[in-house]
N, C-alpha and C positions, 0 to 999 in steps of 0.2 A: 691645298689639300685641307677637305673641310674637315669638322670636330667628330659628323656622323656619317661618317665610313666608317667598312671594316680594316682599313688598310692605316687610318688616325688608330682607331679605339686598341688596334689587337697586332700595329707590329711598331709604329709610331712610338705610340703612347708609350707601351710596355717597355719597346727600348731599351726610347729615351729616362724613363722612371728610375731600368734595372740599373744602368750606368751610373745619373745622375746620381744615389746612393750609398753606390758600390764605394765609388771616389770621396778623397777627403773631401771637407768641407767647402777649402780652399783654391778647388778645382771645380767646385759644380759651378760657376756663373760658367768656365768656361764650358761645362757638359753645355746648357742654360744655350748661350747664345751662337754653337759648332748647331748644336737642333733646331732652333728658331731660326737660323740662316738656310739651312734645309728643306724646313718644313715653308718656307716663304721659294723660294728657290724650286722646291715641286710645283709650283702653283704657276710660275713669274719669270720663273729662267736667268734671260738676262736681268732684268730689272732691279733684282736685289742690287746691282751693281748701286742702284737708285740709294739704296738700305747705307751701302758703303757711304757712299760721297755725303748722304745726308748725317752719319752719327760725326764720322769726320770733322767737316763742317761747326757743327753745331757742338760738339766736344769744344773745337779750339777756342769757340766765342767764348762758350761757358767758361774758359778758365782764363782767357783775355778781359774778360769782365770783372772779378773777381781781380787781378790783376793789377787794373786801374784801377776799382774802385779801393785798395787797398794803399795804391799811392797819392789818394786824395784827387786823380784824374776821371771826375766824374763826366763830364764833357766826352772825352772819351766811350767813356764805358757805356752811354749813351750810345752816340755810334756804330759801334758794337752790338750792342742789340737791336737798333735798326736797321744793319747790316744783317743779320740772324732772322728779324722778325721776314727780313727784304725778298731772303734768299730763300723762306720755305716758302713764303708766300707765289716767289716765282716759279717753283716748283711745280707748288699747286697750282696750279693759272695756268703753267705749258700744256700736261699733262690733262687735265680734265679738267679745264673751262676753252681751251684756245683753240677748237673747229667748233664750239658753242658761238665763242665771240665771232671767228669769222666767218661763217656763216647769217650773224642776222647782222653783220654792216655789209657781203654781198646783198643782203637781203632789204638793203637801203643805197646799194647801186657803188659801195666803195669796193673795190676789189683787195681779196683779203686768201692767201692761200686755208685749205683746208687740208692738214697732212694725214687726216686720217689715226692719228696719236690713240695704243691701246690703255685703257686709263687700267695702271697698279693697282692692284688689289690693295684697299686696306691704306693708302697714299692719302685719305682723307682724316683719318687715322692717327697713324704716325705724325704726320707732319705737326698734328697739334700740338701731342704731347712736346715732341722737340721744340717748336717753335714757346710753347712756353720756358722752358726751360728754364733761356738766360735771362726771361724777365723774374722765375724766381730768386735766378742767383742778384742781379741787380737790385731787388728789392729787398733783396738780403730774408727770403723767406727759407733759401736752400745752396748750403755751401754747394763752391765748383767741384765736380766728379773730379777728379786724380786718373783712378785711372782708367779709361782706353776703352780696356775688357768690362768693368765694371756698365760704363755705360752706355756701351754696346749691346747688354744684358738687356738693359732698359726699355731702348728704342726696340727693336728683336722680339719683346718676350714671348713667344709664340698662343699663349694663353689667348693676350686681349691685341693680336699683335694686329688681325687682317679685319677682325669688326669693334673693334673697341671693349670692354670702357674707355676711356677716355681718361687715361688716369697721368697725372701730374705727377713732375720730377717730387714734389715737394713731401708728397702723401706716400714714395714710394723708395727715395733715397736711402732711408738708414737700412728699410728692410734689403734690399741690393747687395746693401755693404755684410748688413748681420741679420742672417731670420734664423728662427728655430721647426724641427719640424719636430712629430709626435705623430703616435700611433692614432691618440683623437681625431688631435690635426687632419690626418689625410685618414681616420672614415668621417670626415664632416666634408670633407671637401670630393668624398665617393657619392655620398649623400648628395649639396647641391649639384652637381657634374650628372646625376643621374635625372634629378628633375630638370635640369636642364633639355636633359636628351628624348625627354617624354614631352616634354612644351614641343620640341621640333617636328620629332617624327610623330607623333600620336596624332599632337591638335595643328598645328603651323601647316603642315605641310597634310592632312585628310581637309577641314576646313579656306587649304589653300584651291585644291580640285574643283573643292563649288566657284568660289571667286575667276580662277579663269575659265570657268565656262561662261558663266557670265560675260567675262570683260570681250569674249570673242563673239557672244554673240553681234546683232546687227542690230540700231535701232530698232528699227520692224517689226522684233521682235523679243525685244523686252516687255516688261509691264512694270505698274509702280511698283508692288509687292515684289516682286525676284529684281529689280534696279536694285533697292531695299535691303536683300536677301544678300545679292551678291557685296554691296559693301560692306552688309554687317562680317562676309564671312573674312573679306580681305583686309577688315579692321583687328577680328581676331586670329588672321593669321602674321600678320607681319609684327600684331601684339607678340603673340607666342614665340616665334621668328627670333625675335632679335629680343624680348627677355632673356628667353630659350638659349640662345647665344652667349645673353650677358650672365645667365646662373653658369653656362658649362667656363662659363671665360671663368665665373669666378671661383668653383669645382678646383679649375685646375690648380688656380695662384694658388689654393691655398693647399692643393697635395706638396708640392712647391714649396710650402714657408710661405706662401704671402696673403698677403690680405687686403682686400681692393675692396674699394666703398659701393655700395649698393649704386645699380642702373636705377633698375625702377622697383616702383611702388605700387603696383595696382592703380592707376592711372585710370581705370573707366570705374572707381568708385567716386572719384570726382564732382564734386557740385558746384563748380565753375571753370569755367577756362585758367582763372590762377590758379587754382589748385591742381588743374590736369598735368599746369607743365611744370609744377615743384616733386610732380610725381612721373612723370614720362621723358628714357631718355637721359637724368638726372648729370650725368657728368659730361653731357652737354651743355647744357642753360648752364652749369656751373661751371665751365670751362669762360663762356661766352660774360656771362656776368664778370669775372674775375680777368681778364682779358683785356675786354670790347667795354662792356656796360660801364663799369664803373672806370673805369682809362677815361671814360669820356664823360663824365659828371655822371653816372648814376641817376638820383630822383633829388640830390642837394644841390638843384640849381633852377631859374625859374621853368614854370608847366609846357613851355610853348622848348625850351630844349630838354626839357624830360623826355617830350614826346617825340623831339629829334633821333634822342639815343636811343626812346625805342623801337623806334624804326627801322636805323641803323643796324639793332640786335638783331629783329628780326627779319630784314633782309637776308643780314647773314648768313640766318640760319636758316632762311631757306633754302638760298642757293648752295648753302654747306650739299644738303641734298642730294644733287646732280644736280647737269651742266646745261636747264630747261629751265621755258618761260615757266612751266606750271610750278614750280620749284619754290619761287620766289613770288607768283601772288600765291600760295599756300602758309610762306612767310609774311605776304602781309594781314592776309586772313586775319590772323593770330594775331598780327603786329594792331590791326581795328578794332577785335571782341576786348583784346587789353587794355586799349584806354577804354569801348565801355564800360567794361565792371570797373575800372577804376574812378570818373563819373559819370555815370549813371544807373548802370545794372549791379553794381555793389551790395551798397546796402538792401536791394529788394533783395537779392541773392540772400543778404543775412538771417530774412528773416519769410522765405518763401519757405512752404513745407520741403523736407528733405526729398522727397520724393520730382515734384516740380522741378529742384534745380538739378537731381540728378537726371532725366530729359531735357534741361536744357542744356547743361553741360554735352549730355550722349549724340545731342541730335547735332550740335554744334559742328562734334570732331566728327562724328560721319558722312558730315557733307565737306570738313577738311579733307578725308580720306577719300575724298571722288576724285579733289584736285588734285590732290596727291600722290595716286594711281596711274592717274590718265592726265599723257604727257600730249599727247595730238589734240589740238584743240578742240577739232571736231568731234572727235569723241568723248570726252573730255564733254562739251556743249553738248551732244545729244542723249549723251549715263545723265545728265542733271536735269535737265530737262523733263527727261522721262523717273527720273526720283520724285520730283515736282508736278505730275500728273499733267502736265503741259503736252498740246499737240493733239491733245483726245485722242493720246494712249491705255488702254486696257487696264484697269486695277489689277484683275487677275487670269494669269488661263492656263491649262493642264501642264506647262512646263513647272510652270512656279509651283501647283504642287507634287510635281511629279518629286523637284528636287529637294521640298520642304520636307515631303515625308520619307524623302530616301538621305537629306542630312539633319534630318531633325534630332539624333540622339546623339551625335555628335559635336553640334551644334549646341544644345543646351550641355553639353560634361564645359566647353571651354572655356562656357560662358559664367559656369559657376567656380570653375579655376581659374575666371578673370577677376575672383573677388574672394575675398581675405576668409570665408565663410570656412573652406576647407583646414585652415595651420591651425583658427581659433580650434577646430574641433579636434585636432591631433596635441595640440601643448593641455589639451585638459585629459586629457589622459596621464594616468598615474608612467612617475621615471619609466617605470619598469615594462610597462603596455606599449612605453614608447618607440625605448628598442628593438620587439619586434614586431614593429607595426613597419620602423625604419628599416628590419634586416630585412623583413620580406618584401616589401615594396624597390628595393633595390633588387632582388637578386632576382624575382616577376619580372621588375622594367626592363631588368638588364636583358632579361631572356626574351621577355618583347620584343625590345627595340630592334636587338639583333637580327631574331627571323624579317622583321619589316626591315630591316636592310638588306639582308641577303634577298628579301624579296620585291620590294620598291624599284619605281627605275625612277619617280618625282622622288627631288631631293632636293628643292632649289634653296636658298640662302639669300634673304631678300636683302640686308645689307653688308651683301660681298659688294654692289655696284655703288656703295655709297664712299 
């Protein structure tokens, strides 16, 4: 089930909230658990069994880790954590990467069966959440959850179940056990949800159609300007698609009394690649930092070891996004850039004019999205060659002029919306004016988005496949 559908907004959400706020507080987690399982079952049917198995195994492991630690049996606690990590990684590797690995082995002459396994929606997100739970319990950052109902609510919580943000148990455990709801919190949640819905439906979907047009073109039909226009459209689609989903998740969570951490912070205003990754998909970056980078040694080690640690993190970051070589290349691309900024470019970027730093960052990020978006190596290579004007391709043609003039208004709005300019303008308004503007925008946004939902058939969610 997708957030940006009438079925979710006007049936599932309304019914779930009605029951949630009618029952006593002690039954609210049960309501959320049942609703979340139904939400997932709607799209995945029998794969909901994976979630049951994952919940039971990680719940049991968490209890065992805490019990072993209380008895002073640290070795047993470590082995239990290792068992939990092994199970979650095995689950992820089998469903997400087996066919990719089998195909790669076949390519070098090693027989391996391709099973045609369907990728469960959201598996990359919820396995990371449950995997970090036992680590948090072992480290003493969280107490083991004794209620399997409450733990199941954490694992399956539908606002962030299928596309994040990745929420660590230590950040949400106390809220699972006890949280407060209020009219103000609910209203704030509605506002955040509507911002995300507008990002998704009005911006991501519209610029996404421009990218689809360029992605479908044969290399001979592309121009240098057109290739860049297409990848700019994809960069905006990806940002508003995923940040919009994260906003909707945060808004839904707040309606039910939860507070989720920020996942995007205007990444396209960054002045370096290092800054970009502090602002883009914050929950994923934080997860890898806490559960892979620091355990490997972080930066408190020799330079060669630090480079190795960074290599492992960015290889994992790349392949996390999908079972294809282009994602690994995309991750390693950023690894190289971050090492260069650390040793060569960092000082120069700090001294360079802001506009130069912005252009440098956006240029490299746009190139990265071409690698990210095109899984077929032949298509990727051809597209990148056109972007850099290789092979005698023309600079512009009538098709580019047509698409540019047709999409210029929505592109301009999207570029402006990718900056904090609108937020700053809103914050300068008097408190009374803010309330009026917010109410008008929410009502108008709901009407426009509802009309769009009814009329449009183009409504993809890019991050569902991750």
